[in-house]
TORKOL-4160 file (C-alpha; in steps of 0.2 Angstrom, whole numbers, padded with zeros to 4 digits, m for minus):
104
<pt num="1" X="0362" Y="0046" Z="0416"/>
<pt num="2" X="0366" Y="0030" Z="0407"/>
<pt num="3" X="0381" Y="0020" Z="0414"/>
<pt num="4" X="0389" Y="0007" Z="0403"/>
<pt num="5" X="0402" Y="m0004" Z="0411"/>
<pt num="6" X="0415" Y="m0014" Z="0401"/>
<pt num="7" X="0427" Y="m0027" Z="0406"/>
<pt num="8" X="0442" Y="m0035" Z="0398"/>
<pt num="9" X="0444" Y="m0054" Z="0396"/>
<pt num="10" X="0453" Y="m0055" Z="0413"/>
<pt num="11" X="0439" Y="m0047" Z="0423"/>
<pt num="12" X="0423" Y="m0057" Z="0426"/>
<pt num="13" X="0408" Y="m0045" Z="0422"/>
<pt num="14" X="0396" Y="m0052" Z="0434"/>
<pt num="15" X="0379" Y="m0044" Z="0436"/>
<pt num="16" X="0382" Y="m0041" Z="0454"/>
<pt num="17" X="0399" Y="m0032" Z="0450"/>
<pt num="18" X="0389" Y="m0020" Z="0438"/>
<pt num="19" X="0375" Y="m0017" Z="0450"/>
<pt num="20" X="0387" Y="m0013" Z="0464"/>
<pt num="21" X="0397" Y="m0001" Z="0454"/>
<pt num="22" X="0382" Y="0007" Z="0445"/>
<pt num="23" X="0374" Y="0011" Z="0462"/>
<pt num="24" X="0391" Y="0018" Z="0468"/>
<pt num="25" X="0393" Y="0029" Z="0453"/>
<pt num="26" X="0375" Y="0035" Z="0454"/>
<pt num="27" X="0376" Y="0040" Z="0472"/>
<pt num="28" X="0393" Y="0049" Z="0470"/>
<pt num="29" X="0387" Y="0059" Z="0454"/>
<pt num="30" X="0369" Y="0062" Z="0459"/>
<pt num="31" X="0373" Y="0080" Z="0459"/>
<pt num="32" X="0376" Y="0080" Z="0440"/>
<pt num="33" X="0364" Y="0066" Z="0435"/>
<pt num="34" X="0354" Y="0079" Z="0425"/>
<pt num="35" X="0369" Y="0085" Z="0416"/>
<pt num="36" X="0378" Y="0069" Z="0412"/>
<pt num="37" X="0371" Y="0059" Z="0397"/>
<pt num="38" X="0382" Y="0044" Z="0399"/>
<pt num="39" X="0396" Y="0037" Z="0409"/>
<pt num="40" X="0408" Y="0024" Z="0401"/>
<pt num="41" X="0418" Y="0013" Z="0413"/>
<pt num="42" X="0432" Y="0002" Z="0408"/>
<pt num="43" X="0439" Y="m0011" Z="0420"/>
<pt num="44" X="0454" Y="m0021" Z="0416"/>
<pt num="45" X="0468" Y="m0032" Z="0424"/>
<pt num="46" X="0484" Y="m0027" Z="0415"/>
<pt num="47" X="0494" Y="m0042" Z="0421"/>
<pt num="48" X="0480" Y="m0055" Z="0420"/>
<pt num="49" X="0485" Y="m0071" Z="0429"/>
<pt num="50" X="0503" Y="m0065" Z="0432"/>
<pt num="51" X="0498" Y="m0055" Z="0447"/>
<pt num="52" X="0507" Y="m0039" Z="0453"/>
<pt num="53" X="0503" Y="m0023" Z="0462"/>
<pt num="54" X="0492" Y="m0010" Z="0455"/>
<pt num="55" X="0488" Y="m0020" Z="0440"/>
<pt num="56" X="0469" Y="m0017" Z="0441"/>
<pt num="57" X="0464" Y="m0002" Z="0430"/>
<pt num="58" X="0448" Y="0008" Z="0430"/>
<pt num="59" X="0444" Y="0022" Z="0417"/>
<pt num="60" X="0429" Y="0033" Z="0417"/>
<pt num="61" X="0423" Y="0044" Z="0403"/>
<pt num="62" X="0409" Y="0056" Z="0407"/>
<pt num="63" X="0399" Y="0063" Z="0393"/>
<pt num="64" X="0388" Y="0079" Z="0396"/>
<pt num="65" X="0377" Y="0087" Z="0383"/>
<pt num="66" X="0386" Y="0100" Z="0373"/>
<pt num="67" X="0403" Y="0097" Z="0381"/>
<pt num="68" X="0418" Y="0087" Z="0377"/>
<pt num="69" X="0420" Y="0071" Z="0386"/>
<pt num="70" X="0429" Y="0071" Z="0403"/>
<pt num="71" X="0440" Y="0056" Z="0406"/>
<pt num="72" X="0450" Y="0049" Z="0421"/>
<pt num="73" X="0460" Y="0034" Z="0425"/>
<pt num="74" X="0465" Y="0025" Z="0441"/>
<pt num="75" X="0476" Y="0010" Z="0445"/>
<pt num="76" X="0476" Y="0000" Z="0461"/>
<pt num="77" X="0479" Y="m0018" Z="0468"/>
<pt num="78" X="0460" Y="m0022" Z="0467"/>
<pt num="79" X="0446" Y="m0017" Z="0456"/>
<pt num="80" X="0436" Y="m0010" Z="0470"/>
<pt num="81" X="0450" Y="0002" Z="0475"/>
<pt num="82" X="0453" Y="0007" Z="0457"/>
<pt num="83" X="0435" Y="0012" Z="0454"/>
<pt num="84" X="0433" Y="0021" Z="0471"/>
<pt num="85" X="0449" Y="0032" Z="0466"/>
<pt num="86" X="0442" Y="0034" Z="0448"/>
<pt num="87" X="0425" Y="0039" Z="0455"/>
<pt num="88" X="0433" Y="0052" Z="0466"/>
<pt num="89" X="0443" Y="0059" Z="0451"/>
<pt num="90" X="0429" Y="0060" Z="0439"/>
<pt num="91" X="0418" Y="0069" Z="0453"/>
<pt num="92" X="0432" Y="0082" Z="0455"/>
<pt num="93" X="0435" Y="0084" Z="0436"/>
<pt num="94" X="0416" Y="0087" Z="0434"/>
<pt num="95" X="0415" Y="0099" Z="0448"/>
<pt num="96" X="0429" Y="0109" Z="0439"/>
<pt num="97" X="0421" Y="0108" Z="0422"/>
<pt num="98" X="0404" Y="0113" Z="0428"/>
<pt num="99" X="0411" Y="0126" Z="0440"/>
<pt num="100" X="0420" Y="0134" Z="0425"/>
<pt num="101" X="0404" Y="0134" Z="0415"/>
<pt num="102" X="0394" Y="0142" Z="0429"/>
<pt num="103" X="0407" Y="0155" Z="0432"/>
<pt num="104" X="0403" Y="0163" Z="0414"/>
């Protein structure tokens, strides 16, 4: 499973940030690692330097072989919270998607 993390110009894409979130995603989605070909993560700060609540956004798109991409988004006051929420959402969405496939 390839994990690609993209940031906007307002989020510093430090290697430590990428390593931390990559590890978190790998651990959370370990159950599906053989079915997911790629995860695309987009991190952004919608208000830039203006501040404000819930202005950090994380979107995750999972691509599984032979299936349409599954995407989720989450907004929070910190990048960490946004990615945790988005990770939980993508995990739930994948459980639903793969559960429906296994039911047939």
